C-alpha positions, -999 to 999 in steps of 0.1 A, spaced: -150 -575 421 -153 -562 386 -162 -525 377 -199 -533 371 -202 -549 406 -183 -519 421 -207 -495 403 -238 -514 415 -225 -516 451 -212 -481 456 -229 -458 431 -263 -472 419 -292 -465 442 -312 -494 456 -343 -487 436 -325 -487 403 -306 -518 414 -340 -536 420 -352 -525 386 -321 -537 367 -324 -571 385 -361 -575 377 -375 -601 353 -393 -574 334 -361 -555 327 -343 -587 316 -371 -595 292 -373 -561 275 -335 -559 275 -333 -592 256 -359 -580 231 -339 -548 225 -307 -570 220 -325 -592 194 -341 -562 177 -306 -544 174 -287 -576 165 -265 -572 196 -247 -543 177 -240 -507 187 -267 -487 168 -246 -454 169 -216 -472 153 -239 -487 126 -250 -451 116 -213 -445 108 -212 -479 89 -190 -494 116 -199 -529 130 -193 -531 167 -208 -554 193 -229 -537 220 -219 -533 257 -249 -515 271 -286 -514 266 -292 -476 271 -324 -457 281 -328 -429 255 -350 -410 280 -332 -416 313 -348 -439 339 -346 -411 365 -364 -386 342 -394 -408 332 -400 -441 349 -430 -448 327 -406 -454 297 -383 -477 317 -398 -508 300 -407 -493 267 -386 -510 240 -388 -479 218 -368 -461 246 -339 -486 245 -309 -487 222 -279 -509 221 -245 -491 224 -209 -497 228 -191 -482 258 -176 -454 237 -209 -443 223 -226 -447 256 -201 -425 274 -203 -399 247 -241 -398 248 -241 -397 286 -216 -368 287 -235 -349 260 -267 -355 280 -253 -344 313 -240 -311 298 -274 -304 283 -292 -311 315 -269 -287 335 -283 -257 316 -251 -238 321 -254 -201 313 -223 -184 300 -217 -147 306 -194 -128 284 -176 -98 299 -152 -73 286 -118 -67 301 -110 -37 321 -96 -12 295 -79 9 322 -54 -18 330 -45 -27 294 
């Protein structure tokens, strides 16, 4: 079992699995691949030519299902760019508040 099959079996919820197996998704995904020439669009911005690995939803599927089949919400990415974008997005969505405190001057 490859890692994609493992992810689909153990991590991806059933509703998402049905979506990614649908004909509608396969069609719009193919259109995005053709539009992006099967290349990572983030790498191209850096003038690096790299083949895509993932068709990524810019606005995540879980946040707005209405954009799930909108080709303007899709971008082709390599694994490195996809992981970077996903990690940046997850830290932004966490809304972590940082509190600065001063040390105890009596101990120092």
